[in-house]
Residue, then its C-alpha position, 0 to 999 in steps of 0.5 A: x461598673x455600668x456605664x451611667x447614662x445621662x440624659x441629653x433627649x429632654x434638651x428638645x423640650x427645654x426653653x431656649x433659656x435653660x436655668x441655672x444649674x441646680x445646686x444643693x448640699x452635697x454633705x447632705x446627700x452624703x450622710x443619706x447614702x451613708x447611713x442608708x447603705x450601712x446601717x439600713x433597717x429596711x430588709x427588717x421592715x419587709x420582714x414584718x410586712x410579708x414574713x409576719x403581716x402578709x399577705x395585705x389584701x385590702x380591707x382584710x384584718x391582716x392588712x389592718x394588723x399591718x397598719x397599726x403595727x406601721x403607725x406604731x414604728x412611724x412614732x417610734x421613730x419620731x415622726x409626727x400625726x401618724x394615723x391609719x386614715x379611712x378613705x371611703x368605701x371599699x367592700x367586703x374584706x377576704x381571707x384564705x385560711x386553708x387550702x387542700x387540693x387532692x388528687x385521689x384516682x386513678x393515682x393519689x397526687x397533691x395538687x398546686x392551686x390557690x383561691x381566686x379571691x373573694x370567692x366561697x370556701x367548699x364548707x368542709x372536705x367535698x370529694x367529687x369527679x373532675x370534668x373539662x369544659x369549654x365555654x367561649x360563647x353563649x352557645x357553648x352553655x346548652x352543650x353542658x346543660x344538665x351534667x355538671x351538679x357537684x362537679x369538680x369543673x377544669x375551664x378549658x385544656x391546658x396550654x403548652x409549655x415551652x422552654x423560656x430561653x430568656x433568663x428568669x432576672x436580669x438588670x437593664x443594660x447600658x442599651x437599653x437605658x440609652x434607649x429609654x433616654x433617647x424617646x420622645x413624646x411624639x414617638x412614643x405616640x407615634x409607636x402606639x398601636x392604632x386601637x381606640x380606648x372605646x375598642x379596648x373597652x368594648x373588647x373588655x366588656x364583651x369578656x366581662x359579660x361572657x365571664x359573668x354569664x359562664x359564672x352564673x351558668x355554673x352556679x346554676x348548674x350545681x359545679x362544686x368547684x372551678x379549676x383555672x389554669x394558672x399563667x406561670x410555670x415551674x411552681x409559679x402561679x399568677x394569682x391575681x384576680x377577684x373570683x367573686x364580687x366585694x358586694x354584699x349584694x352580689x356574692x360569689x357562689x362556687x369556689x374558683x382556683x388558680x391551678x398551677x399549670x403542672x397539676x393542670x396538665x396533669x389531670x387534663x391528659x389523664x382525662x383525655x385518656x377516658x380514665x376518670x379523675x376524682x378529688x377531694x378539696x377543701x378550702x376554707x375563706x372567710x369573708x369579713x363585713x364589719x366593715x367595709x371601709x379602709x384606709x390609707x397609712x400617713x405620717x409627717x416630718x415637719x418643715x421649717x420655715x415652708x412648713x406649710x408645703x409640702x413633698x410626699x413619697x409612698x407606696x401601696x400597701x396592698x397586696x394579693x394574696x398567693x404570696x406574701x406580698x413582697x416585691x408587690x409592693x411591701x418593696x416599695x412600702x419598705x422602701x417609703x418606710x426606711x427613707x422617712x426614717x433615714x431622714x428623721x435619724x438624721x436630723x437633717x433640717x428641711x423646710x418643707x414637710x414631708x409626708x409619707x402616704x401608703x395606699x391601699x386598693x392600689x391593685x383594684x384600680x389605685x382606689x386607695x390614692x384617687x380617693x385621698x388625692x382629690x378630697x385634698x388636692x380637688x378634681x382634675x382642673x379644679x385644683x383646691x389651695x392645697x394642690x398649690x403647696x405640694x411641691x412633688x411626689x415620688x413612688x416605688x412599684x416596680x419590685x425590688x431591682x435599683x433605681x436607675x433612674x426617672x420617669x419625667x412623665x412628660x415633665x421636661x422641666x424637672x430634668x436638668x433638677x433630677x440629673x444633678x440629683x443624681x449624681x451623688x448615685x452615678x456609681x451605682x448605675x443611678x443616671x438616666x431619665x426618659x420624657x416618657x410616663x409610665x403607668x399603673x400605680x400611685x402617682x397617676x393619681x397626683x398627675x390626674x390633678x396638675x401634680x408632678x408625681x414620679x416613679x423610678x426607673x428600676x431593674x427588672x429581677x424576676x418581678x414580671x417573670x416571677x414575683x408579680x402577683x404570683x406564689x412567689x412573691x415573698x421575702x426571699x425575692x428581695x435584694x438587700x443591696x437594691x433595697x438599701x440604695x433606692x431607700x436612700x436614693x428616695x431619701x435624698x430626692x426628698x430631702x432635695x425636693x423639701x429644700x428647694x427654694x421654689x416648689x418643683x416645676x409643674x408640667x404644665x400652669x395649674x388651673x385658676 
C-alpha cells in the first residue's frame, strides 16, 4: 500500500484562527465510492468518445456527432437541460479521411506520417522527388529559389535518437508527493527563470514570423508536400500543431505531413548518400465551412433549497487528430460524465445545482471555456451576480492516471476542507494537497474571474512520454481502475461541495 501524504505546508498560509473540522455525510460518500468502483460505466463512455467519435478536432463533424451522442446520454441518465450550446466563432472545421505515404525508389517502403491540422490534401495521388532544405533565416530563401517546384520537401535534417533510460509509464512516488506538498507560492516564484513575459512573447513572435514567411515561400515555389520530422520515437508521433489557418481568408496552400522519426531518418540518410528518393503521397483532407461557430456541452442536476447556487465539474471535449483523443481528453470527459451519472443514479439529495460543462476549443487556447465563463460570470474584475452564486469548478485534464490529490491554485483556505474530503479515498493513494498552481487547461478560465477552480493531481502514467497529442492516444492507453477511481473522487467532491453550508472560500475577496 502506498504511503499517504497529508499536506501540512498550507497551514503556513492559514489565518491563526483555524476553522472547525469539516464535517460531511460519510455514508453518502461510501455509496458513491462503492457504485463508482463496482458498477462503473466510465470505460464504455470512453469507448464511445474514442472508438466511435474520435478524434474530436474542434468544429469537425465528428465532434458534433460526439456532442449529440453525449447530450442523448445525459438525457437518458435523467439530467436536466442537456444541450449543445454555441459559444462563438471558431473557424473552419477540418477532417482527414485518407493518408497514404510511400517511398517508391530507390527501394519501396511505407512511411508513417500524419497530416498537420488545417492543411489541404493533395487532390489525388502525387508523385515527386524528395529534397532536403534547411531554412533557419530569411537569408536562406535565396539559395532554394527556383529549385523546388513539384518537389516533396523535407524541412531540416533528422535528429539523433537516443535510448531512453526513463520508463515510459510511471506513477508519482512518495518523495515526489512530499515535495509537491512542501511547496510554497513564494518558493515557486523564486525558482522561475528570470525571463520576462515580454521577452518570451518576442521570441515566439520571431519564430512565428519566420515560419509564416517560410510557408509562403514554399507555396510560391510550387512545393507539392512539406515533410516535418515528428517529435517522439518508437512509432509514437506527436502531431499537435496546425499546419494551416482556420480562417477562410487565409487558407493554407501546401499539404504538411508530420513523419515518424524512423521514416524521416531513413529517407534523409538515403539522400545523404547521393541517391535520389521518389515518393507517392495521397492525402484527402476536407474543410467544413457550413458554420464557423461551435459548441460546449452542458447539463444539470437541480439542487434543492440552494438551487440558485451552482457547483460545476468539467473537462475539455476536443482533441487533436492523429489518435482518437483518449487520454487527452476523452479520459477527463468520460470521468466527468460518469461522475454525474453516479450522482444521478444514486439519487443523493444535493442542495446546490450541479452543472457539467464539456468544452471545445481548449487545444487552441481554452477558447470554449473562456468565452462561456466571461459571458456568464463576467470579465476579470467585473463579476456578474451569477459569479457570486457559484461555489467552485473541478477539472480533469492530465490523462488516465489515478487522482492523488488537488492543486490548490494558491487558495489555502480550501486546504482543510479538501483534506477531510480525501480521507475516504486514502487507501487508494488520494491524500496530497499542494498550494501550487497548475495551468494549461480550463480551470484557469474560472480562476481568471475569481471563481475557485481546481485541477486534480494525477499519476502521469504515459501522458507526456507517449500519449499527449500523439498517434498513440487511443482507448488502449486508458487505465480502467484509475478511471473508475477518478470518477468516484470527482463525484464525491462535487456532492460535498453541493451540500456544504457555505460556498467554497475564494482565494481573495470578490471585486465589488
